C-alpha positions in Angstrom: -46.3 60.9 -12.7 -50.0 60.7 -11.8 -50.3 64.5 -11.9 -49.0 64.5 -15.5 -51.5 61.9 -16.5 -54.4 64.0 -15.0 -53.1 67.1 -16.8 -53.1 65.3 -20.1 -56.6 64.0 -19.6 -57.8 67.4 -18.6 -56.2 68.9 -21.7 -57.9 66.4 -23.9 -61.3 67.2 -22.3 -60.8 71.0 -23.1 -59.9 70.2 -26.6 -63.0 68.1 -27.0 -65.1 71.0 -25.7 -63.5 73.4 -28.1 -64.1 71.2 -31.0 -67.7 70.7 -29.9 -68.2 74.5 -29.9 -66.7 75.0 -33.4 -69.1 75.4 -36.3 -69.8 72.3 -38.3 -68.6 73.9 -41.5 -65.0 74.7 -40.3 -64.1 71.6 -38.0 -64.8 68.0 -38.9 -66.6 65.9 -36.3 -64.3 63.7 -34.2 -65.3 60.5 -32.4 -64.8 61.0 -28.6 -64.0 57.3 -28.1 -61.1 57.6 -30.6 -59.8 60.7 -28.8 -59.9 59.0 -25.4 -58.2 55.9 -26.8 -55.4 57.9 -28.4 -54.9 59.9 -25.2 -54.7 56.8 -23.1 -52.2 55.3 -25.5 -50.1 58.5 -25.4 -50.1 58.5 -21.6 -49.2 54.8 -21.4 -46.3 55.3 -23.8 -45.1 58.2 -21.8 -45.3 56.2 -18.6 -43.3 53.4 -20.2 -40.6 55.7 -21.4 -40.3 57.4 -18.0 -40.1 54.2 -16.1 -36.7 53.2 -14.8 -35.1 50.4 -16.8 -35.6 47.0 -15.3 -32.4 45.4 -14.1 -31.6 42.2 -15.9 -30.9 39.5 -13.4 -27.4 38.2 -13.5 -27.4 34.5 -14.2 -26.1 32.4 -11.3 -22.9 30.7 -12.3 -23.1 26.9 -12.3 -20.5 25.4 -10.0 -17.9 23.5 -11.7 -17.3 20.0 -10.4 -13.7 19.5 -9.3 -12.3 16.1 -10.3 -10.6 14.6 -7.3 -8.1 11.9 -8.4 -7.7 9.0 -5.9 -4.3 8.8 -4.2 -2.1 6.2 -5.8 -1.4 3.3 -3.5 1.9 1.7 -3.8 1.3 -2.0 -3.9 4.1 -4.2 -2.5 4.3 -7.6 -4.0 4.0 -10.4 -1.4 7.1 -12.6 -1.3 6.7 -16.0 -2.8 7.2 -18.9 -0.3 10.3 -20.9 -1.3 10.8 -24.5 -0.4 14.3 -25.4 0.4 16.0 -28.7 -0.3 18.9 -30.1 -2.3 17.7 -28.3 -5.4 17.3 -25.0 -3.8 19.8 -22.2 -4.3 20.6 -20.9 -0.8 22.2 -17.6 0.0 26.0 -18.0 0.5 27.1 -14.4 1.1 28.6 -14.1 4.6 27.3 -10.5 5.1 23.7 -11.8 4.8 24.1 -14.1 7.8 24.2 -11.8 10.9 22.7 -14.4 13.3 25.5 -17.0 12.9 27.7 -17.0 15.9 30.9 -19.1 16.4 31.4 -20.5 19.9 34.6 -22.0 21.3 35.5 -23.1 24.8 38.1 -25.1 26.6 40.4 -27.2 24.4 38.0 -27.0 21.5 40.0 -26.9 18.2 37.2 -27.4 15.7 36.5 -24.3 13.7 34.1 -23.5 10.8 33.0 -20.8 8.5 29.3 -20.5 7.6 28.8 -20.6 3.8 25.1 -21.4 3.4 22.0 -20.5 5.4 18.4 -21.0 4.3 16.0 -19.6 5.1 17.9 -16.3 5.6 17.0 -13.8 8.3 13.4 -12.6 8.1 12.5 -14.8 5.2 8.7 -14.6 4.7 6.9 -17.9 4.7 3.2 -18.4 4.4 1.5 -19.8 7.5 1.4 -23.6 7.5 3.7 -24.0 4.5 6.3 -26.8 4.6 10.0 -26.0 4.0 13.4 -27.4 4.3 16.4 -25.7 5.9 20.0 -25.8 4.5 23.2 -25.0 6.4 26.6 -25.2 4.9 30.0 -25.0 6.6 33.7 -24.8 5.5 36.2 -26.6 7.7 38.7 -23.9 8.9 40.2 -26.0 11.7 42.9 -28.7 11.9 40.6 -31.7 12.4 38.8 -33.8 9.9 35.0 -33.8 10.4 33.7 -37.4 10.5 30.3 -38.8 9.7 29.3 -38.6 13.4 29.4 -34.8 13.5 25.9 -33.6 14.0 23.6 -30.6 13.6 21.3 -30.3 16.6 18.3 -28.3 17.9 19.0 -26.1 21.0 16.0 -23.9 21.7 13.2 -21.8 20.2 10.7 -23.2 17.7 11.5 -26.6 16.2 9.1 -25.9 13.2 8.1 -29.6 13.6 11.5 -31.0 12.6 13.6 -33.7 14.3 16.2 -32.4 16.8 19.4 -34.2 15.7 20.9 -34.8 12.2 24.0 -36.8 11.5 26.4 -35.6 8.8 26.5 -39.1 7.5 22.7 -39.0 6.8 21.9 -35.4 6.2 25.1 -33.9 4.9 26.3 -34.1 1.3 29.7 -35.3 2.5 30.5 -38.1 4.9 33.8 -36.6 6.0 35.3 -33.2 5.6 39.0 -32.5 5.7 40.4 -29.1 6.6 39.4 -26.7 3.8 36.5 -28.9 2.7 32.8 -28.0 2.8 29.6 -29.8 3.8 25.9 -28.8 3.4 23.2 -30.1 5.8 19.6 -30.4 4.6 17.0 -30.4 7.4 13.7 -31.7 6.1 10.2 -31.7 7.6 9.9 -28.1 8.8 6.6 -26.3 8.7 5.8 -22.7 9.3 3.6 -22.0 12.3 -0.1 -21.4 11.7 -0.1 -18.0 13.4 1.6 -14.9 11.8 4.6 -13.4 13.5 8.4 -13.7 13.8 9.8 -17.0 15.0 13.4 -18.0 16.1 15.0 -21.4 16.2 18.5 -22.0 17.6 20.7 -24.9 16.4 24.3 -25.8 16.7 27.0 -27.8 14.8 28.5 -30.4 17.2 31.7 -32.3 16.9 32.2 -36.0 17.9 34.1 -36.9 21.1 32.1 -40.0 22.0 35.1 -42.1 20.8 37.1 -40.5 23.6 34.4 -41.0 26.2 33.6 -37.3 26.2 30.4 -35.4 25.3 30.2 -33.6 22.0 30.9 -29.9 21.8 28.8 -27.2 20.1 31.3 -25.1 18.1 29.1 -23.1 15.7 25.7 -21.7 16.7 23.0 -20.9 14.1 19.7 -19.1 14.5 16.9 -19.4 12.0 14.6 -16.3 12.0 11.5 -16.3 9.8 8.4 -14.2 9.4 5.1 -16.0 9.0 2.3 -14.4 7.1 
């Protein structure tokens, strides 16, 4: 490329000398500055034409932000603490009462069927909340239950309640003939202050004191609650 430029310049110089030697009458006078300028422009144009095309830079793609949706969290509604009592509607379906156990021994002839148990197994109760328990029985034996039949605490957590409840005072019936029903209401219970699962064992006792004999436990109940 440089050699071509030198050759063009050299040719322009020769042309200038030839023009200088010509007679004034046949060749018009040319300005040397104009000739050099035109020559330089010609060479510059040629260099530009011969130059390799400049690569156009490829624009860098702008990264697309990916929208990440948060994972949906299934929210489970916390059970509402229910306070038992005479106005409460307890569960009465036998299949929902797996902890009720009937116990008979010796010459015991009192029999019962569990018809009401509140709170049911694994009932959730808020820590420190008061509640009342309800237990209902149907008399399936041959004896009439008297007002001195009792519902008593055996073991486990008392939930702050008393430990002995006469049917005459805490049952909705004073006496229950065979085929009849009675529901005990146990007031004054309070859920423990610490979370966890708590058990409380109770039993339905008959009355043999009139015969000079100790009462017999003939139906065992276990309350099982979850404290949150």
